[in-house]
C-alpha positions as CSV (number, residue, x, y, z in Angstrom):
1,M,-15.4,-32.6,5.9
2,S,-14.8,-29.1,7.2
3,R,-11.6,-27.2,6.6
4,P,-10.2,-24.5,8.9
5,L,-9.4,-21.1,7.4
6,A,-8.1,-17.9,9.0
7,I,-9.3,-14.8,7.0
8,G,-7.8,-11.4,7.5
9,L,-10.2,-8.5,6.9
10,A,-8.2,-5.3,6.4
11,Q,-10.3,-2.3,7.5
12,I,-8.2,0.6,6.2
13,T,-8.9,4.0,4.8
14,G,-7.3,5.0,1.5
15,E,-7.2,8.6,0.6
16,P,-8.7,9.3,-2.8
17,Y,-6.3,9.4,-5.7
18,A,-3.2,8.6,-3.6
19,G,-2.1,5.5,-5.5
20,E,1.4,5.1,-4.2
21,D,0.5,5.8,-0.6
22,N,-2.5,3.5,-0.7
23,R,-0.4,0.8,-2.2
24,R,2.1,0.9,0.6
25,L,-0.8,1.0,3.1
26,S,-2.5,-2.0,1.6
27,V,0.8,-4.0,1.6
28,R,1.5,-3.1,5.2
29,A,-2.0,-4.1,6.3
30,A,-1.8,-7.4,4.4
31,T,1.7,-8.1,5.9
32,E,0.4,-7.5,9.4
33,L,-2.6,-9.8,8.9
34,F,-0.5,-12.5,7.4
35,A,1.9,-12.2,10.4
36,G,-1.2,-12.5,12.7
37,G,-2.0,-15.9,11.1
38,A,-4.3,-15.0,8.3
39,Q,-4.2,-17.4,5.3
40,L,-6.5,-15.1,3.2
41,V,-6.5,-11.3,3.3
42,V,-9.3,-9.2,1.9
43,L,-8.7,-5.5,1.1
44,P,-11.4,-2.8,0.3
45,E,-12.8,-1.9,-3.0
46,L,-10.6,0.5,-5.1
47,I,-8.1,0.7,-2.2
48,V,-5.6,1.6,-4.9
49,P,-5.8,4.4,-5.9
50,G,-8.5,5.1,-3.4
51,Y,-12.3,5.4,-4.0
52,G,-13.2,8.3,-6.2
53,T,-15.3,9.0,-9.3
54,D,-13.3,11.8,-11.0
55,P,-12.6,10.4,-14.5
56,S,-9.5,12.5,-15.3
57,R,-7.8,11.7,-12.0
58,L,-8.6,7.9,-12.2
59,E,-7.3,7.7,-15.8
60,A,-4.0,9.0,-14.6
61,L,-3.8,6.4,-11.8
62,A,-5.4,3.3,-13.4
63,E,-3.2,0.2,-13.7
64,T,-3.2,-3.0,-15.7
65,L,-3.1,-6.4,-14.1
66,D,0.7,-6.5,-14.4
67,G,1.0,-3.1,-12.8
68,P,2.7,-2.2,-9.5
69,T,-0.2,-2.9,-7.3
70,V,-1.1,-6.4,-8.3
71,T,2.6,-7.2,-8.5
72,A,3.2,-5.9,-4.9
73,W,0.2,-7.8,-3.6
74,A,1.3,-11.0,-5.3
75,Q,4.7,-10.6,-3.8
76,A,3.2,-10.1,-0.3
77,A,1.0,-13.2,-0.8
78,A,4.0,-15.2,-2.1
79,D,6.2,-14.2,0.9
80,A,3.5,-15.3,3.3
81,G,2.4,-18.4,1.4
82,G,-1.2,-17.0,1.5
83,Y,-3.8,-15.4,-0.7
84,L,-4.9,-11.8,-1.0
85,A,-8.0,-10.2,-2.6
86,G,-8.4,-6.5,-3.2
87,G,-9.8,-3.8,-5.4
88,I,-8.1,-1.6,-8.0
89,C,-8.9,0.8,-10.7
90,E,-8.0,-1.2,-13.8
91,R,-7.2,0.1,-17.3
92,D,-7.9,-1.9,-20.4
93,G,-7.3,0.1,-23.5
94,D,-9.4,3.2,-23.2
95,R,-11.8,1.7,-20.6
96,L,-11.6,1.8,-16.8
97,Y,-13.0,-0.9,-14.6
98,D,-13.7,-1.2,-10.9
99,S,-11.9,-4.5,-10.5
100,A,-10.8,-7.0,-7.9
101,V,-8.2,-9.6,-8.0
102,L,-7.3,-12.7,-5.9
103,V,-3.5,-13.3,-5.9
104,G,-1.5,-16.2,-4.3
105,P,1.9,-17.7,-4.5
106,E,1.3,-18.7,-8.1
107,G,0.2,-15.1,-9.1
108,V,-3.2,-13.9,-10.2
109,V,-5.7,-16.6,-9.4
110,L,-9.0,-14.6,-10.1
111,H,-9.8,-11.4,-11.9
112,Y,-13.3,-9.8,-11.7
113,R,-14.8,-6.6,-13.0
114,K,-17.7,-5.1,-11.1
115,L,-21.0,-5.8,-12.8
116,H,-23.4,-3.6,-10.8
117,L,-22.1,-0.1,-10.8
118,F,-23.4,2.3,-8.1
119,G,-24.3,5.9,-8.5
120,E,-21.6,8.1,-10.2
121,E,-19.5,5.0,-10.9
122,K,-21.6,4.5,-14.0
123,S,-20.2,7.7,-15.5
124,V,-16.6,6.5,-15.0
125,F,-16.3,2.7,-15.2
126,A,-17.3,0.2,-17.9
127,V,-19.6,-2.5,-16.8
128,G,-17.7,-5.7,-16.1
129,D,-17.2,-8.1,-18.9
130,V,-15.5,-11.2,-17.4
131,G,-18.5,-12.7,-15.8
132,L,-18.4,-14.2,-12.3
133,P,-15.3,-16.5,-12.2
134,V,-14.4,-18.9,-9.4
135,A,-11.1,-20.6,-8.7
136,R,-10.0,-23.6,-6.7
137,T,-7.5,-22.8,-3.9
138,P,-5.9,-25.0,-1.2
139,F,-8.7,-24.1,1.1
140,G,-11.6,-24.4,-1.3
141,V,-13.3,-22.8,-4.2
142,V,-13.4,-19.0,-4.1
143,G,-15.4,-16.4,-5.9
144,L,-15.2,-12.6,-6.1
145,C,-17.7,-9.8,-6.3
146,I,-17.6,-6.1,-5.3
147,C,-19.7,-4.0,-2.9
148,Y,-23.0,-3.2,-4.6
149,D,-23.0,-6.6,-6.3
150,L,-24.3,-7.9,-3.0
151,R,-27.6,-6.1,-3.5
152,F,-28.4,-8.5,-6.3
153,V,-28.9,-11.9,-4.9
154,E,-28.3,-13.7,-8.1
155,T,-24.6,-12.6,-8.0
156,I,-24.0,-14.8,-5.0
157,R,-26.4,-17.5,-6.1
158,A,-24.6,-17.7,-9.4
159,L,-21.2,-18.0,-7.7
160,S,-22.6,-20.7,-5.4
161,L,-24.0,-22.7,-8.3
162,M,-20.5,-22.7,-9.8
163,G,-19.2,-24.2,-6.7
164,A,-18.0,-21.2,-4.6
165,E,-17.5,-22.1,-1.0
166,L,-16.3,-18.6,-0.1
167,V,-16.9,-15.2,-1.7
168,C,-14.5,-12.3,-1.1
169,V,-16.2,-8.9,-1.4
170,P,-13.9,-5.9,-1.5
171,T,-16.2,-3.1,-0.5
172,A,-16.6,0.7,0.0
173,W,-19.9,0.4,1.7
174,L,-22.5,3.1,2.6
175,S,-24.5,1.6,5.3
176,G,-26.4,4.6,6.7
177,F,-26.8,3.2,10.2
178,N,-24.7,5.5,12.3
179,S,-24.5,9.2,13.1
180,R,-20.9,10.0,11.9
181,R,-20.6,13.1,9.6
182,W,-18.6,13.5,6.5
183,D,-16.6,16.3,4.9
184,A,-17.0,17.6,1.4
185,E,-14.9,14.8,-0.1
186,G,-17.0,12.1,1.6
187,L,-14.4,11.3,4.3
188,L,-14.9,11.1,8.0
189,S,-14.2,14.4,9.7
190,A,-11.0,14.6,11.7
191,G,-12.9,14.4,15.0
192,A,-14.9,11.3,13.9
193,R,-11.9,9.5,12.5
194,G,-9.8,10.0,15.7
195,A,-6.1,9.5,16.3
196,G,-6.0,6.1,14.5
197,A,-7.2,7.4,11.1
198,G,-5.4,5.8,8.2
199,R,-4.0,3.0,10.4
200,P,-4.9,-0.6,9.5
201,R,-7.6,-2.1,11.8
202,P,-7.0,-5.8,11.2
203,D,-9.3,-8.6,12.0
204,V,-8.4,-12.3,11.7
205,H,-11.5,-14.5,11.6
206,R,-11.0,-18.2,12.1
207,V,-13.7,-20.2,10.3
208,R,-14.3,-23.6,8.9
209,L,-15.5,-24.3,5.4
210,A,-17.8,-27.2,4.9
211,S,-18.9,-28.7,1.6
212,R,-22.6,-28.3,1.0
213,R,-25.1,-28.4,-1.9
214,C,-24.2,-25.8,-4.6
215,D,-27.8,-24.6,-5.1
216,R,-27.6,-22.6,-1.8
217,V,-26.3,-19.1,-1.3
218,S,-22.5,-19.2,-0.8
219,R,-21.2,-20.7,2.4
220,L,-19.2,-17.7,3.6
221,L,-18.9,-14.0,2.8
222,G,-15.8,-12.0,3.6
223,A,-16.6,-8.3,3.2
224,V,-14.3,-5.5,4.0
225,R,-14.8,-1.8,3.6
226,P,-12.9,1.4,4.4
227,L,-13.8,4.2,6.8
228,R,-15.6,6.4,4.3
229,R,-18.8,6.5,2.3
230,H,-19.5,6.4,-1.4
231,H,-20.8,9.9,-2.2
232,H,-20.7,13.4,-0.9
233,R,-24.3,14.4,-0.4
234,P,-26.3,11.8,1.7
235,P,-26.0,12.6,5.5
236,T,-25.9,8.9,6.4
237,G,-22.6,7.3,6.8
238,E,-20.3,4.2,6.5
239,R,-20.2,1.8,9.3
240,G,-16.6,1.3,9.0
241,R,-16.5,-2.3,10.1
242,A,-15.3,-5.4,8.3
243,G,-17.0,-8.7,8.9
244,A,-17.5,-12.3,7.9
245,C,-20.9,-13.9,7.7
246,D,-22.3,-17.3,6.8
247,R,-24.5,-18.3,3.9
248,R,-27.6,-17.1,5.8
249,S,-26.0,-13.6,6.2
250,R,-25.5,-14.2,9.9
251,P,-22.4,-12.4,11.3
252,R,-19.6,-14.6,12.5
253,A,-18.8,-13.0,15.9
254,P,-15.1,-12.9,16.8
255,R,-14.2,-13.8,20.4
256,A,-11.4,-11.3,20.8
257,R,-10.9,-7.8,19.4
258,A,-7.8,-6.5,17.6
259,S,-5.6,-4.4,19.8
260,A,-6.2,-0.7,19.8
261,G,-2.8,0.1,18.3
262,G,-3.9,-1.5,15.0
263,R,-1.7,-4.6,15.2
264,A,-3.1,-7.9,14.0
265,A,-4.6,-10.0,16.8
266,G,-6.0,-13.6,16.6
267,R,-9.8,-13.8,16.3
268,S,-11.9,-16.9,16.5
269,A,-15.3,-17.1,14.9
270,H,-18.0,-19.4,16.2
């Protein structure tokens, strides 16, 4: 039997190393998406404190799982009676992790640390050591992975074998398929970013989850990425789009776009 689910994909840009501002931005985006009908919201990778690879700056901004960001996200999810996945810079002793959590009304439901570190991330973050966990939620079994993990097919296959029906993928994705140009910090130039820079660009995808054999790649991916790229040097850029796709990596096309003002709008997926 299939089950309906509205997934809110928060395409937002967090300035690097702006922890408090990005925390407020992420909560505001999630609140808008919940108000627009989302039952599950996905935020980008390292949205708090903002994607960066400067060890000294990240050390000053890293948080534990009971820190202000996860606490604020859990409160937003509880207020809406929904679930929220997002990425943080996590501190555990003297180590930093590129981590993601799934929170709901009951608190932290899933905790994941990125296994496949990309580029300069390897000089900052420790390799994930909590495996590939899954959790049962009211709308099905959910897994987590982060950005570059998707390049390794066994990540999703392993989650699927453990029963995941949906995988949330907080992402800061360098796609390389557009002509936008970037400044020295790896952000979109002011002209390319336009007047709406920094505002939430929310999408609510309405999907149905159906139980299938667990030896197939996961049923649905919800991937979200901010409007910036990973590194400073390559000339190719970030697509700056969030999306949902099925287990065959086919995009689930929404029938209506979010309004230009950045407010949540209902979106139906085929």
